[in-house]
C-alpha positions as CSV (number, residue, x, y, z in Angstrom):
1,M,-54.5,62.0,-18.3
2,I,-55.3,59.4,-20.7
3,G,-56.4,56.1,-19.2
4,V,-57.3,52.6,-20.3
5,Q,-60.8,51.4,-19.5
6,S,-61.3,47.6,-19.5
7,N,-64.0,46.2,-21.8
8,Q,-66.4,44.2,-19.5
9,A,-68.6,43.0,-22.2
10,Q,-69.7,39.3,-22.2
11,G,-67.5,36.8,-23.9
12,A,-68.7,33.6,-25.4
13,V,-69.5,30.8,-23.0
14,V,-68.2,27.3,-23.8
15,Y,-68.8,24.0,-22.1
16,S,-65.6,22.7,-20.4
17,G,-67.0,19.5,-18.8
18,Q,-65.2,20.4,-15.5
19,P,-67.5,20.2,-12.5
20,F,-65.9,23.2,-10.8
21,D,-65.8,25.6,-13.7
22,M,-68.4,28.4,-13.8
23,A,-69.2,31.1,-16.3
24,I,-71.3,34.1,-15.8
25,G,-73.9,34.7,-18.3
26,G,-74.8,38.4,-17.7
27,Q,-73.6,40.9,-15.1
28,G,-71.5,40.1,-12.2
29,F,-68.1,39.0,-10.8
30,F,-66.9,36.3,-8.5
31,K,-65.3,37.7,-5.3
32,V,-62.0,36.2,-4.4
33,T,-59.4,36.5,-1.8
34,T,-55.8,36.7,-3.2
35,P,-52.9,34.7,-1.5
36,G,-51.9,38.0,0.1
37,G,-55.2,38.4,1.8
38,A,-56.7,41.2,-0.5
39,T,-60.2,41.1,-1.8
40,A,-60.6,41.2,-5.6
41,Y,-63.0,40.3,-8.3
42,T,-62.9,38.2,-11.3
43,R,-65.1,36.8,-14.2
44,A,-62.6,33.9,-14.7
45,G,-64.4,31.0,-13.2
46,G,-61.8,28.2,-13.7
47,F,-61.9,26.9,-10.1
48,R,-60.6,23.7,-8.5
49,P,-60.4,22.5,-4.9
50,D,-57.1,23.6,-3.3
51,K,-55.2,21.5,-0.8
52,N,-57.6,22.4,1.9
53,G,-60.7,21.6,-0.3
54,R,-61.7,25.3,-0.9
55,L,-62.6,26.4,-4.4
56,A,-59.7,28.4,-5.8
57,D,-58.4,29.5,-9.2
58,A,-55.1,28.5,-10.7
59,N,-53.4,31.5,-9.0
60,G,-54.4,30.5,-5.7
61,N,-57.3,33.1,-5.3
62,T,-60.0,31.5,-3.1
63,L,-63.7,32.0,-3.9
64,R,-65.7,34.1,-1.5
65,P,-67.9,33.2,0.3
66,P,-65.7,30.0,0.6
67,I,-67.0,26.8,-0.7
68,Q,-65.5,23.8,1.1
69,I,-65.6,20.5,-0.8
70,P,-65.8,17.6,1.6
71,A,-62.9,15.1,1.2
72,N,-65.3,12.2,0.9
73,A,-67.5,13.8,-1.8
74,T,-68.1,11.4,-4.7
75,S,-69.5,14.2,-7.0
76,V,-70.3,18.0,-6.8
77,S,-72.8,19.9,-8.9
78,I,-73.3,23.7,-9.2
79,G,-76.7,25.0,-10.1
80,R,-77.5,28.0,-12.4
81,D,-78.6,29.7,-9.1
82,G,-75.2,29.2,-7.7
83,S,-76.2,26.4,-5.3
84,V,-73.4,23.9,-4.7
85,T,-74.4,20.3,-3.9
86,A,-72.1,17.3,-3.0
87,Q,-72.8,13.7,-2.9
88,V,-71.3,12.4,0.4
89,N,-71.9,8.8,1.6
90,G,-74.7,8.4,-1.0
91,Q,-76.6,11.5,0.2
92,S,-77.0,15.0,-1.4
93,Q,-75.7,17.9,0.8
94,N,-75.9,21.5,0.2
95,I,-72.4,22.7,0.8
96,G,-72.6,26.4,-0.2
97,Q,-73.9,29.2,-2.4
98,V,-71.9,31.0,-5.0
99,K,-72.6,34.8,-4.8
100,L,-72.1,37.4,-7.6
101,Y,-71.0,41.0,-7.1
102,K,-71.7,43.9,-9.4
103,F,-70.6,47.5,-9.7
104,N,-72.3,50.7,-10.7
105,N,-69.4,51.3,-13.2
106,P,-67.6,48.0,-13.9
107,G,-65.3,49.9,-16.3
108,G,-63.9,51.7,-13.4
109,L,-62.4,48.7,-11.8
110,Q,-58.6,48.6,-11.7
111,S,-56.8,45.6,-13.3
112,G,-54.6,43.7,-11.0
113,G,-53.4,41.2,-13.6
114,S,-54.2,37.6,-14.2
115,N,-58.0,38.4,-14.7
116,I,-58.3,40.0,-11.2
117,Y,-59.9,43.4,-10.8
118,N,-59.8,45.7,-7.7
119,E,-62.6,48.0,-6.6
120,T,-62.0,51.8,-7.0
121,S,-63.8,55.0,-6.1
122,S,-64.7,55.1,-10.0
123,S,-66.3,51.6,-10.0
124,G,-68.3,52.1,-6.8
125,Q,-68.7,49.7,-4.0
126,A,-69.6,46.0,-4.9
127,V,-73.2,45.0,-4.5
128,Q,-73.7,41.3,-3.5
129,G,-76.6,39.3,-5.0
130,A,-77.6,35.7,-5.9
131,P,-77.1,34.6,-9.5
132,G,-80.2,35.2,-11.5
133,D,-81.8,37.7,-9.1
134,G,-82.2,41.5,-9.5
135,G,-80.1,42.1,-12.6
136,F,-77.3,39.6,-11.7
137,G,-76.2,37.1,-14.3
138,E,-76.8,33.2,-14.1
139,I,-74.0,30.7,-13.4
140,Y,-73.3,28.3,-16.4
141,P,-72.0,25.2,-14.6
142,S,-69.1,23.2,-16.1
143,S,-68.5,26.2,-18.5
144,L,-66.0,29.0,-19.1
145,E,-66.3,32.4,-20.5
146,Q,-63.9,33.1,-23.4
147,S,-62.2,36.4,-24.1
148,N,-64.5,39.1,-25.3
149,V,-61.8,40.2,-28.0
150,D,-62.7,39.8,-31.6
151,V,-59.1,39.1,-33.0
152,G,-60.1,39.5,-36.6
153,R,-61.6,43.0,-35.9
154,Q,-58.6,44.1,-33.9
155,M,-56.2,42.9,-36.7
156,V,-58.2,45.0,-39.3
157,S,-58.2,48.1,-36.9
158,L,-54.4,47.7,-36.5
159,I,-53.8,47.5,-40.3
160,Q,-56.0,50.4,-40.9
161,S,-54.0,52.4,-38.1
162,Q,-50.8,51.4,-39.7
163,Y,-51.9,52.5,-43.2
164,G,-53.1,55.9,-41.8
165,F,-49.7,56.3,-39.9
166,S,-47.8,55.5,-43.3
167,A,-50.0,58.0,-45.1
168,Q,-49.1,60.8,-42.5
169,I,-45.5,60.0,-42.7
170,K,-45.5,60.2,-46.5
171,T,-47.3,63.6,-46.2
172,I,-44.6,64.9,-43.9
173,Q,-41.9,63.6,-46.0
174,T,-43.3,65.2,-49.1
175,A,-43.7,68.5,-47.2
176,D,-40.0,68.3,-46.1
177,E,-38.9,67.6,-49.6
178,M,-40.8,70.6,-51.0
179,L,-39.5,72.9,-48.3
180,G,-35.9,71.6,-49.1
181,A,-36.4,72.3,-52.8
182,V,-37.6,75.9,-52.0
183,L,-34.7,76.6,-49.8
184,D,-32.3,75.3,-52.6
185,I,-33.9,77.7,-55.1
186,K,-33.4,80.7,-52.9
187,T,-29.8,79.9,-52.3
């Protein structure tokens, strides 16, 4: 059976300016709970407070462990170590810690669509850690990770494949014409 293995290589990190955005520089995934209650993992760090004040992505997947943004917070900052701090009534409060998760074989994760991955026996079990500790990546606050796909390289590869396919078709057509000519001579 032929399978497709996802490419988990690091994409470029760009500053977004949004206080709840987080990019992972290095190894790791964010753990989320889907609207259906399932546990999943993602590297897409575009989070915003949902209607209940919990950090969630655009698809309604809530960050785990949950980070609850106080309704009266005037600002929120996320540190490179994953610490989340809010300014409430003029005082700084630690409101949570972003955790990262890594796998023995991240290529074995099963895609769930919309930048969501599910744990499989091939990926191994998720190992929790703090950003920056023991081989886990760091959090880049107010930033997002871009796609790791090099569109130019993929287009060149597609064109090369297309020319290779065309050459093979020409070879088959020429062999067919030669066989037809031989059969015409014999009759």
